[in-house]
VOGU-3710 file (C-alpha; in Angstrom, 3 decimals, decimal comma):
1> mnlfhflpya> -30,174/-66,183/-5,428  -29,039/-64,135/-8,416  -25,866/-62,375/-9,433  -26,595/-59,300/-7,340  -26,751/-61,350/-4,170  -23,002/-61,882/-4,563  -22,289/-58,197/-5,259  -22,198/-57,179/-1,550  -19,610/-59,891/-0,838  -17,459/-58,690/-3,753
11> aaifglllaa> -17,760/-55,145/-2,395  -16,799/-56,373/1,083  -13,696/-58,113/-0,280  -12,696/-54,982/-2,212  -13,169/-52,765/0,835  -11,281/-54,983/3,278  -8,391/-55,502/0,831  -8,072/-51,747/0,327  -8,165/-51,232/4,090  -5,280/-53,684/4,499
21> asllspkrsv> -3,354/-52,202/1,543  -3,536/-48,713/3,059  -1,438/-49,925/6,013  1,387/-51,062/3,723  2,573/-47,469/3,415  5,657/-46,868/5,590  4,496/-43,303/6,275  1,138/-43,535/8,058  -0,721/-40,323/8,724  -4,003/-39,533/10,481
31> atwcffagma> -5,739/-39,775/7,105  -4,228/-43,252/6,545  -5,676/-44,616/9,795  -9,039/-42,995/9,092  -9,069/-44,558/5,608  -8,259/-47,962/7,079  -11,049/-47,699/9,654  -13,535/-46,342/7,104  -12,914/-49,041/4,481  -13,106/-51,735/7,174
41> vlgidsvftg> -16,488/-50,381/8,308  -17,764/-50,280/4,719  -16,579/-53,856/4,145  -18,281/-55,168/7,302  -21,453/-53,270/6,441  -21,441/-54,827/2,961  -21,140/-58,313/4,506  -24,279/-57,682/6,547  -26,009/-56,386/3,396  -25,164/-59,620/1,595
51> lslaatdlfe> -26,454/-61,722/4,485  -29,709/-59,760/4,558  -30,207/-60,327/0,809  -29,541/-64,052/1,197  -31,860/-64,480/4,184  -35,265/-66,080/3,552  -36,930/-65,299/6,878  -38,028/-61,699/7,526  -36,906/-61,827/11,144  -33,467/-62,939/10,001
61> vvrwltlgli> -33,426/-60,109/7,431  -34,202/-57,586/10,160  -31,445/-59,016/12,353  -28,817/-58,545/9,616  -30,175/-55,108/8,699  -29,938/-54,049/12,350  -26,305/-55,139/12,449  -25,782/-53,270/9,179  -27,199/-50,053/10,659  -24,911/-50,456/13,666
71> aksfapaawl> -21,939/-50,833/11,304  -23,083/-47,787/9,321  -23,177/-45,708/12,496  -19,383/-45,997/12,783  -18,785/-44,680/9,238  -19,189/-40,923/9,952  -16,487/-40,962/12,635  -13,917/-42,528/10,301  -14,823/-40,803/7,058  -15,371/-37,322/8,482
81> gfsltysrgd> -11,917/-37,633/10,012  -10,524/-38,723/6,638  -12,260/-35,961/4,676  -10,923/-33,286/7,037  -7,326/-34,599/7,078  -6,647/-36,129/3,660  -4,213/-33,966/1,638  -4,779/-30,941/3,876  -1,847/-28,973/5,195  -4,027/-27,273/7,841
91> yreslvrwri> -6,003/-30,314/9,004  -5,245/-29,650/12,678  -6,905/-26,240/12,386  -9,916/-27,847/10,662  -10,281/-30,471/13,390  -10,111/-27,822/16,112  -12,553/-25,505/14,314  -15,113/-28,273/13,717  -14,506/-30,250/16,909  -17,995/-29,816/18,387
101> plaiaallpi> -20,046/-30,581/15,204  -17,571/-33,362/14,412  -18,044/-34,952/17,823  -21,843/-34,783/17,455  -21,836/-36,256/13,920  -19,431/-39,020/14,976  -20,876/-40,019/18,349  -24,620/-39,463/17,874  -25,098/-42,288/15,290  -23,059/-44,712/17,391
111> glalgfhdal> -25,022/-43,856/20,504  -28,378/-44,253/18,744  -27,428/-47,544/17,051  -25,916/-49,208/20,119  -28,184/-47,748/22,744  -31,493/-48,430/20,946  -30,648/-51,344/18,634  -33,846/-53,181/19,631  -35,987/-50,220/18,543  -34,430/-49,596/15,113
121> fewapageel> -37,126/-51,626/13,319  -40,790/-52,148/14,050  -43,404/-54,354/12,394  -46,279/-52,840/10,447  -49,321/-54,756/9,129  -49,579/-55,058/5,342  -52,699/-57,050/4,573  -52,323/-60,372/6,322  -48,547/-59,990/6,710  -46,269/-57,958/8,913
131> lprfgviakv> -43,512/-55,999/7,169  -40,496/-54,320/8,802  -40,351/-50,571/8,850  -38,027/-48,030/10,430  -38,738/-46,976/13,971  -38,376/-43,421/15,299  -34,778/-44,029/16,372  -33,890/-45,406/12,934  -35,443/-42,349/11,273  -33,246/-40,037/13,367
141> lnatllvanv> -30,239/-42,265/12,651  -30,889/-42,179/8,899  -31,244/-38,396/8,927  -27,963/-38,085/10,840  -26,185/-40,398/8,387  -27,598/-38,387/5,477  -26,203/-35,134/6,894  -22,848/-36,817/7,599  -22,641/-38,115/4,011  -23,289/-34,620/2,646
151> wilmnleqtf> -20,629/-33,179/4,953  -18,095/-35,817/3,857  -18,733/-35,033/0,178  -18,449/-31,280/0,858  -15,049/-31,736/2,523  -13,774/-33,888/-0,339  -15,025/-31,312/-2,843  -13,228/-28,565/-0,922  -9,954/-30,473/-1,065  -10,276/-31,224/-4,777
161> rsavgtmrwr> -11,187/-27,661/-5,757  -8,210/-26,266/-3,826  -5,687/-28,484/-5,636  -4,219/-27,520/-9,026  -2,010/-29,107/-11,641  -0,164/-32,268/-10,635  -1,636/-32,014/-7,142  -5,160/-32,414/-8,545  -4,046/-35,330/-10,732  -2,615/-37,145/-7,696
171> ikfvilglav> -5,867/-37,078/-5,713  -8,426/-37,146/-8,547  -9,313/-40,852/-8,457  -9,375/-40,988/-4,649  -11,929/-38,180/-4,575  -13,891/-39,686/-7,463  -14,019/-43,160/-5,886  -15,241/-41,821/-2,551  -17,749/-39,560/-4,317  -19,307/-42,641/-5,971
181> ifgarlyvrs> -19,371/-44,571/-2,679  -20,945/-41,813/-0,640  -23,158/-40,650/-3,496  -24,759/-44,101/-3,522  -25,067/-44,070/0,268  -26,577/-40,618/0,174  -29,145/-41,969/-2,303  -30,101/-44,907/-0,065  -30,230/-42,780/3,101  -32,479/-40,279/1,292
191> qavlysvydv> -34,870/-43,126/0,485  -34,784/-44,216/4,109  -35,673/-40,669/5,186  -38,411/-40,270/2,568  -40,115/-43,633/3,190  -40,661/-45,366/6,499  -41,223/-48,867/5,081  -37,945/-50,629/4,393  -37,534/-51,987/0,852  -34,906/-54,709/0,533
201> nwsgvessgl> -34,428/-53,892/-3,162  -32,469/-50,753/-2,190  -29,805/-52,754/-0,353  -27,751/-53,571/-3,419  -27,295/-49,903/-4,373  -24,741/-49,289/-1,638  -22,842/-52,430/-2,651  -22,847/-51,357/-6,307  -21,491/-47,963/-5,334  -18,817/-49,563/-3,148
211> vigcvflvva> -17,654/-51,871/-5,973  -17,417/-49,039/-8,502  -15,808/-46,700/-5,984  -13,248/-49,339/-5,021  -12,285/-49,714/-8,692  -11,382/-46,019/-8,779  -9,535/-46,344/-5,467  -7,530/-49,251/-6,875  -6,594/-47,072/-9,863  -5,532/-44,328/-7,436
221> yvrtglaeid> -3,492/-46,830/-5,428  -1,708/-48,081/-8,561  -1,010/-44,540/-9,770  0,182/-42,851/-6,602  -0,208/-45,299/-3,722  -2,957/-43,087/-2,225  -0,282/-40,412/-1,720  -1,263/-37,201/0,027  -0,478/-33,578/-0,795  -0,796/-30,362/1,156
231> vypsrsvlgs> -3,577/-28,008/0,101  -5,199/-25,219/2,103  -8,900/-24,969/1,204  -10,585/-21,585/1,440  -13,645/-21,288/3,655  -15,414/-19,464/0,820  -15,653/-22,791/-1,069  -18,334/-23,878/1,389  -20,479/-20,957/0,302  -20,450/-22,156/-3,315
241> svtvlmtggy> -20,454/-25,912/-2,684  -21,667/-27,956/-5,641  -22,393/-30,822/-3,233  -25,055/-28,850/-1,362  -26,743/-27,675/-4,575  -26,736/-31,173/-6,082  -28,057/-32,761/-2,881  -31,102/-30,492/-2,788  -32,039/-31,182/-6,411  -31,143/-34,833/-6,032
251> lfvvgvlanv> -33,506/-35,434/-3,106  -36,355/-33,838/-5,041  -35,765/-35,901/-8,207  -35,284/-39,120/-6,227  -38,576/-38,629/-4,433  -40,418/-38,168/-7,742  -38,772/-41,203/-9,386  -39,401/-43,424/-6,378  -43,113/-42,615/-6,537  -43,185/-43,344/-10,270
261> irrfggaesf> -41,566/-46,763/-9,735  -43,944/-47,623/-6,939  -46,990/-46,599/-9,017  -46,059/-48,170/-12,359  -43,842/-51,070/-11,264  -40,319/-51,942/-12,254  -38,927/-52,315/-8,751  -37,761/-55,846/-9,529  -35,248/-54,558/-12,093  -34,190/-51,567/-10,042
271> qtqafvvllg> -30,868/-53,005/-8,847  -29,746/-53,621/-12,437  -30,812/-50,112/-13,406  -29,123/-48,620/-10,367  -25,840/-50,412/-11,109  -25,841/-49,274/-14,748  -26,714/-45,681/-13,798  -24,024/-45,542/-11,113  -21,445/-46,978/-13,498  -22,428/-44,511/-16,211
281> maglaallls> -22,325/-41,523/-13,861  -18,927/-42,558/-12,506  -17,551/-43,001/-16,013  -18,922/-39,619/-17,061  -17,357/-37,968/-14,026  -13,994/-39,575/-14,811  -14,188/-38,261/-18,384  -15,176/-34,774/-17,267  -12,225/-34,685/-14,864  -9,833/-35,897/-17,573
291> drlrqrihgf> -7,341/-33,196/-18,500  -6,701/-34,843/-21,872  -10,378/-34,891/-22,795  -10,787/-31,232/-21,838  -7,776/-30,333/-23,943  -9,087/-32,234/-26,963  -12,493/-30,594/-26,637  -10,848/-27,175/-26,412  -8,666/-28,023/-29,403  -11,683/-29,122/-31,478
301> vdrhfaraqy> -13,600/-25,962/-30,632  -10,592/-23,734/-31,291  -9,819/-25,455/-34,586  -13,340/-25,428/-36,022  -15,226/-22,649/-34,291  -12,727/-20,093/-32,969  -10,443/-17,639/-34,649  -8,057/-16,900/-31,777  -6,827/-19,612/-29,455  -7,225/-17,535/-26,282
311> dsvriwtefs> -9,484/-14,739/-25,138  -6,658/-12,434/-24,141  -8,978/-9,790/-22,707  -10,641/-12,310/-20,405  -7,318/-13,814/-19,322  -5,792/-10,392/-18,711  -8,855/-9,238/-16,774  -8,818/-12,361/-14,629  -5,090/-12,060/-14,036  -5,412/-8,388/-13,041
321> rrlanvksqa> -8,306/-9,207/-10,720  -6,321/-11,908/-8,942  -3,294/-9,654/-8,584  -5,327/-6,766/-7,168  -4,983/-7,966/-3,559  -1,448/-9,354/-3,801  0,653/-7,923/-0,975  3,723/-10,171/-1,009  5,966/-12,248/-3,245  4,405/-15,434/-1,838
331> glstvsvkli> 0,917/-14,307/-2,833  2,119/-13,291/-6,287  3,795/-16,666/-6,786  0,698/-18,650/-5,787  -1,635/-16,643/-8,017  0,739/-16,816/-10,998  1,359/-20,573/-11,039  -2,322/-21,356/-10,568  -3,422/-19,068/-13,410  -0,762/-20,370/-15,812
341> setfevlsvt> -1,635/-23,975/-14,942  -5,322/-23,375/-15,658  -4,771/-21,299/-18,797  -2,264/-23,526/-20,605  -3,373/-26,891/-19,140  0,031/-27,498/-17,597  0,032/-29,669/-14,498  3,460/-28,687/-13,136  4,172/-24,950/-12,996  6,925/-23,603/-10,736
351> iwlldeqter> 8,073/-20,035/-10,180  11,662/-19,393/-9,098  12,542/-16,035/-7,541  15,921/-14,449/-6,945  16,901/-14,271/-3,272  18,792/-10,987/-3,044  20,732/-12,075/0,042  22,088/-15,365/-1,303  21,959/-14,451/-5,037  20,300/-17,813/-5,688
361> fvagastapl> 16,963/-18,758/-7,228  14,486/-20,086/-4,618  11,194/-21,832/-5,359  8,360/-19,371/-4,711  5,358/-21,628/-5,427  4,535/-24,701/-7,482  1,583/-26,832/-8,534  3,756/-29,952/-8,173  5,890/-31,305/-5,311  9,526/-30,189/-5,493
371> pgedaagspp> 12,593/-32,350/-4,715  13,100/-32,630/-0,947  9,724/-31,103/-0,201  8,456/-34,221/1,598  11,045/-33,835/4,369  9,543/-32,154/7,400  10,980/-28,707/8,064  13,120/-28,778/4,916  14,056/-25,372/3,471  12,658/-24,294/0,081
381> saassavgag> 14,354/-25,785/-2,961  17,096/-23,531/-4,316  19,180/-23,413/-7,468  22,881/-22,619/-7,554  24,276/-19,314/-8,784  25,140/-21,030/-12,092  21,413/-21,249/-12,916  21,021/-17,533/-12,329  24,033/-16,805/-14,546  22,610/-18,987/-17,319
391> lrvrsspfdl> 19,213/-17,305/-17,207  20,667/-13,773/-17,303  21,548/-14,159/-20,975  18,007/-15,250/-21,942  14,982/-12,985/-22,243  12,275/-15,043/-23,988  10,625/-18,460/-23,467  12,854/-21,382/-24,461  12,714/-25,175/-24,559  14,641/-26,331/-21,492
401> eevdepwaee> 15,209/-29,790/-22,984  17,255/-28,361/-25,871  19,820/-26,557/-23,683  22,837/-28,818/-23,199  24,591/-27,004/-20,342  25,178/-27,899/-16,664  22,927/-25,136/-15,321  20,048/-26,339/-17,528  20,506/-29,906/-16,300  20,366/-28,643/-12,704
411> lrqlnrttfp> 17,150/-26,758/-13,470  15,682/-29,902/-15,055  16,544/-31,905/-11,927  14,792/-29,306/-9,791  11,694/-29,413/-12,043  11,152/-33,118/-12,595  8,344/-34,435/-14,756  5,614/-36,774/-13,541  4,350/-38,083/-16,870  6,519/-39,574/-19,643
421> nggnrwcvpl> 4,179/-38,143/-22,289  3,939/-34,664/-20,756  6,061/-33,009/-23,444  9,140/-30,835/-23,123  9,779/-28,530/-20,202  9,785/-24,819/-21,036  11,347/-21,947/-19,126  10,184/-18,325/-19,192  12,703/-15,821/-17,688  11,408/-12,963/-15,544
431> rageqslgal> 13,550/-9,984/-16,534  13,418/-6,248/-15,837  15,888/-4,638/-18,223  19,247/-6,258/-17,535  18,119/-7,538/-14,148  17,002/-11,167/-13,775  14,309/-11,518/-11,080  13,334/-15,154/-11,555  11,899/-17,702/-13,971  8,788/-19,770/-14,684
441> vladrvngav> 9,198/-23,467/-15,504  6,319/-25,346/-17,161  6,259/-29,168/-17,274  3,771/-32,018/-17,676  1,515/-30,421/-20,235  -1,672/-32,387/-20,791  -1,180/-34,858/-23,659  2,282/-33,396/-24,277  0,870/-30,700/-26,565  3,390/-28,484/-28,357
451> ytveqlqllq> 3,301/-24,761/-27,554  2,161/-22,596/-30,438  3,555/-19,172/-31,280  0,412/-17,547/-29,886  0,768/-19,424/-26,610  4,425/-18,462/-26,249  3,540/-14,821/-26,873  0,809/-14,968/-24,238  3,246/-16,653/-21,858  5,718/-13,839/-22,421
461> ciadqvtsvl> 3,027/-11,221/-21,731  2,036/-12,932/-18,483  5,709/-13,218/-17,494  6,172/-9,485/-18,146  3,155/-8,716/-15,960  4,467/-10,956/-13,180  7,857/-9,265/-13,454  6,257/-5,813/-13,245  4,266/-6,691/-10,119  7,290/-8,395/-8,568
471> lnlrlaneva> 9,462/-5,349/-9,242  6,816/-3,041/-7,749  6,619/-5,188/-4,609  10,381/-5,082/-4,155  10,571/-1,338/-4,846  7,731/-0,721/-2,375  9,642/-2,666/0,291  12,799/-0,696/-0,463  10,925/2,621/-0,270  9,346/1,602/3,044
481> rsreleafrt> 12,753/0,655/4,464  14,264/3,905/3,163  11,515/5,947/4,792  11,998/4,158/8,076  15,732/4,739/7,917  15,300/8,395/6,969  12,844/8,931/9,817  15,275/7,292/12,225  18,105/9,496/10,979  15,999/12,640/11,282
491> msaffvhdlk> 14,808/11,724/14,761  18,345/10,873/15,799  19,680/14,201/14,518  17,182/16,236/16,536  17,494/14,044/19,584  21,292/14,106/19,527  21,252/17,881/19,052  19,128/18,430/22,142  21,115/15,902/24,165  24,319/17,649/23,112
501> naaaslnlml> 23,009/20,962/24,449  21,956/19,308/27,701  25,344/17,596/28,037  27,177/20,873/27,352  25,232/22,577/30,135  26,049/19,780/32,594  29,735/19,757/31,601  30,045/23,501/32,168  28,479/23,182/35,590  30,746/20,249/36,535
511> knlpvhfddp> 33,845/22,276/35,564  32,798/25,136/37,869  31,639/22,847/40,678  35,083/22,306/42,344  35,782/26,038/42,324  32,433/27,321/43,623  31,255/24,335/45,639  31,388/26,278/48,951  29,128/29,022/47,559  25,524/28,262/48,699
521> efrqdalrai> 24,027/30,277/45,838  26,086/28,314/43,274  24,979/25,024/44,761  21,369/26,139/44,603  21,756/27,227/40,957  23,540/23,940/40,164  20,745/21,822/41,613  18,172/23,868/39,720  20,144/23,450/36,464  20,444/19,681/36,983
531> gntarridem> 16,698/19,439/37,615  15,881/21,481/34,494  18,225/19,373/32,351  16,764/16,099/33,649  13,267/17,404/32,968  14,211/18,371/29,415  15,600/14,884/28,773  12,444/13,300/30,210  10,304/15,491/27,954  12,325/14,490/24,886
541> igrltalrqr> 12,006/10,801/25,733  8,296/11,186/26,398  7,650/12,981/23,108  9,601/10,396/21,133  7,832/7,530/22,902  4,501/9,045/21,879  5,355/8,314/18,251  5,173/4,539/18,711  2,692/4,101/21,541  -0,965/4,973/21,873
551> pqfkpveadl> -1,170/7,233/24,934  -3,090/5,980/27,938  -5,518/8,621/29,191  -7,221/9,018/32,536  -10,301/11,100/31,694  -12,150/13,095/34,338  -14,876/15,713/34,256  -13,210/19,010/33,320  -13,916/22,589/32,202  -12,044/23,478/29,000
561> sqlvnealdr> -11,888/27,194/29,919  -10,324/26,310/33,269  -7,775/24,017/31,593  -6,832/26,809/29,177  -6,404/29,281/32,044  -4,158/26,908/33,987  -2,011/26,177/30,916  -1,556/29,911/30,192  -0,677/30,643/33,813  2,069/27,993/33,656
571> lgemprvelt> 3,564/29,683/30,615  3,884/32,964/32,460  4,674/36,271/30,773  5,496/36,334/27,052  7,404/39,555/26,280  6,412/41,542/23,204  3,286/39,444/22,713  -0,261/40,798/23,081  -2,267/37,892/24,515  -6,073/38,097/24,662
581> relaplpgil> -8,270/35,634/26,538  -11,970/35,238/25,673  -13,013/32,283/27,836  -16,744/31,591/28,021  -18,628/29,385/30,533  -18,765/25,902/29,040  -20,437/22,531/29,672  -18,141/19,849/31,071  -16,021/17,539/28,973  -14,475/14,160/29,715
591> adreqiqsvv> -10,727/14,671/29,311  -7,248/13,916/30,586  -6,291/17,267/32,108  -2,527/17,019/31,510  -2,881/15,898/27,908  -5,360/18,626/26,937  -3,204/21,244/28,662  -0,205/20,011/26,659  -2,232/20,611/23,474  -3,047/24,175/24,617
601> tnlvlnarda> 0,597/24,805/25,519  1,817/23,510/22,160  -0,654/25,645/20,187  0,212/28,799/22,110  3,979/28,254/21,861  3,720/27,566/18,132  1,749/30,789/17,732  4,358/32,715/19,733  7,211/31,322/17,611  5,395/32,409/14,435
611> lgqggririr> 4,998/36,043/15,564  7,075/38,998/14,502  6,996/42,586/15,756  3,578/43,594/17,109  2,469/40,016/17,439  -0,982/39,195/18,766  -2,485/35,931/20,020  -6,212/35,600/20,678  -7,496/32,577/22,634  -11,224/31,928/22,693
621> tepsggsvvl> -13,486/29,149/24,016  -17,154/28,731/23,145  -19,905/26,076/23,062  -21,003/24,721/19,679  -23,890/22,260/19,646  -22,751/19,094/21,437  -19,124/20,248/21,542  -16,873/22,887/23,016  -14,387/24,703/20,798  -10,951/26,183/21,556
631> tvvdngcgms> -9,707/28,708/18,981  -6,120/30,002/18,882  -5,550/32,852/16,400  -2,243/34,581/15,645  -1,087/37,202/13,123  2,266/35,568/12,518  4,035/34,333/9,395  1,401/31,740/8,503  1,874/28,539/6,517  1,547/27,608/2,860
641> aaflkdslfr> -1,275/25,406/1,581  1,251/22,744/0,582  2,716/22,625/4,100  -0,770/22,407/5,639  -1,699/19,507/3,384  1,475/17,432/3,397  3,587/18,306/6,432  1,829/20,017/9,339  0,611/16,896/11,152  3,427/14,596/10,061
651> pfqstkkngl> 6,279/13,831/12,475  9,700/15,379/11,820  8,164/18,120/9,617  8,753/21,579/11,063  9,246/25,177/9,885  11,314/25,944/12,992  15,076/25,823/12,751  15,469/23,643/15,854  12,008/22,079/15,966  11,474/18,345/16,255
661> gigmfqsrmi> 8,266/18,456/14,251  6,473/16,290/16,798  4,227/18,773/18,622  1,363/19,023/16,109  1,509/15,304/15,346  1,129/14,520/19,043  -1,536/17,198/19,551  -3,767/15,801/16,826  -3,308/12,284/18,187  -4,424/13,462/21,657
671> veahggsirv> -7,439/15,397/20,326  -8,629/12,538/18,131  -8,186/10,072/20,990  -10,634/12,240/22,973  -13,151/11,950/20,120  -12,481/15,469/18,887  -10,991/17,129/15,830  -8,488/19,841/15,018  -8,772/22,142/11,979  -6,377/24,736/10,653
681> esepgkgstf> -6,707/27,815/8,457  -3,575/29,706/7,486  -2,232/32,102/4,869  1,406/33,114/4,422  2,072/36,549/5,895  -1,350/36,849/7,568  -1,351/34,305/10,390  -3,028/31,071/11,385  -6,208/29,895/13,134  -6,395/26,568/14,989
691> rvslpvsqps> -9,801/25,223/16,093  -9,953/22,298/18,511  -13,393/20,724/18,957  -14,080/18,332/21,848  -17,368/16,522/22,598  -19,392/17,392/25,687  -19,200/14,616/28,294  -21,942/11,993/28,354  -23,801/11,013/31,533  -22,067/8,557/33,900
701> pqsgkeik> -18,559/8,701/32,448  -16,224/5,794/33,312  -13,021/7,199/34,724  -9,755/5,436/34,012  -10,896/3,979/30,662  -8,612/4,308/27,658  -9,968/6,725/25,079  -9,675/5,427/21,511
//
C-alpha cells in the first residue's frame, strides 16, 4: 500500500465531518438536508473506493466497486436537489418545472444499481487471466451519472453567475469546492463511458477531487457557515452555459490523452499526476475568482498600459442597453446596483429610493443582505425622515465615514460592511434640481481601494443617469394617472349630463301624474316616456361598458345590403336630408347583425349631424375582391386632418356639443373584431367619406364563436 491508498479514507472522513457539520445550523433548509445527504453519500462511496484499492483479490475488488457504484447511484438525487435549491429564491418553481427530468435522473441510477447489481460487472479474458469490465447495465448507469454530473455543474454555474457583489463572495467557495468534486467525478465517469474495461488506477481521482473540494468547503464553512442567499437565475444562462461547452471539449481531450497514456505508458504515475493537476486547476480557479487579484491586474494594466481608467463609452453604452427595457423602479434599482458593483469592484451596493407616501427612504435593491432581511415576510429596510433631510443638502458623492451626524450614523447602520478591510463607505445622492429622489451607498470595495477623482466623476454621471430615468418613470406614472382621472371626469360629465336630462323628464311626468292620472291618453304617454327614458339609460350604460370590455359577438350568415336597409328603415324619415341608397347584391358575410347595424346607424347619424342646408347622404354597398364594402358619403362640414389623425377614433373626443365621443371608437372596435377595417377621407367644408370593409364569410362558419 502507498500513500494514495489512504487518500480515499481521508476524503471519506472529510465528507462525513462536513455532512455532520451542516446539521449544526439552527436554520435548516431543503438545501441543508440535501447537502447532508450528498456529503454522506460521497463519504460512503469514498470508503468503498479505499477498500477496493486495498483489496488484493480481483473478486473482492469487484465486490467493493459494485457497492461503490450503488452508493454513487444515490448521489444525483441528493446533489441535483441541492443544486436546484441552494441560494435560490425561486427553488420551488425550479423543482416544479424540472420535476419529471429530476425524477428520472434521481431514480433511474438507483433502480439500475439496486435492481441489477449482479450484472454491473462481467469478466473478460485478457491472455490467461480474466479482468473485470463494465456490463451493459453499468454502461447505462455511467452514462446517466455523467449526464447528472453535468446537470449539477450547470445548476451551480447558474446560481453563481446570477449572484453579484457580497452575494457572490458568500457562495464562491461552496460553488468552487463542488465544482472540483463533480469535475473529478465527471472525468472518471467519462472514462467509464469511453472504455469498457475497468482500470483501478482511476479510482483515486474521485478521492483526490473530494479531498480538494472539501478543503474549499471547509473554507466556506469558516467564512460564512455555508450560509445561503436568494438569487433568481435567468433561464437564458442555460443557453450560454460554460459547463456544457467545457464538457464537450473536455471529453474529446480526455479521450486523446487516455489513448496516449495507454500507448506510451505512464499509467502507474497517473494518480500523482491527477492529484497535482486537480490541485493546480482548483488553485487557478480560486485565483481567477478572487476579486482582489482581478483588481490588482486591472490596476497594473491601467497604470502601465492605459491612459484612462475607464472606457466611458463602453460603460455608458452598456448602461443604456440595460436600461432600455426598464419599466419600473424595481427594475431600475436592480440594473443600477449590479452595474455599479461590476464597474467599480464594490461588493455591497445599495440604492435607496424616496417613498412619496411615507417621505422615507426605502431600500430599492442591493448586492448585499440588508438588516432584518433574513426575517420571513419582513418589510423592506427603511430610513427615517432625518436621513432624507440630511441628504437634501448634499449633491455630490461624499465619504459617509467622515460625516459625524445622527442621520449619517443611521445610514451606516443600514449599510453595514462585511469586510474590515473594505475601505470607507461612500454615498452618492440622487437629486433632480432641489428634489432628493434617493441615494446610492457603496461599501466593501475590493482591497479597500480609494476612489480616484475620475471614479467619483463617473459615479456622479451614473447617478445623474439613474436620477433621470427614475424621474421619467415617476412622471410617466403621474401622466398615466392624470389621463385616467381626466378620462373619468370627462366620462362622468357626459354621463351625468344625460342622466340629468332623463331625471328631469321623469320628474316632470311625476309632477303631472297626480293631476292627469285618470286621463287614459296621459297614462299611455307616461308609460311610453318611462320606457324611452329607461332605454336611453340602458344605451348609455351599454356604450360606457363597451369601453372596458371586449364585446361578445354571435356571428351568423348575413347580407350587408340587407343589414343596411334594415338599419335605415329603423331610423325612419330624416327631414331636410336627401338620402340615396345604392345597394348592390353581395356575397354573404359572417357577422353579428345587431352590432353591424349599430355601426351603420352611427355612421348615418354622424353624417346627418354634420349636414347643413341642402345636405345629402349617399350610402353604397359593393363587392371588392374577397370583401364587401359599405361607403357612407356626406357633403357636411367635414373634419380637419389633425382631428382625423389624433381624435376621431379616440373615446371622449367629439366635435358635437353634446356628444360623448364614443360612437366612432366603438364602431371601429366592432369592425376590427369582425376582421374588417374602417377608413376615412374628409376635408373641412366639403364633407366626409367613410368606407367599411368586411371579409366575405368562409365555408362552414362556426356560429356563437367570439370574433377577435
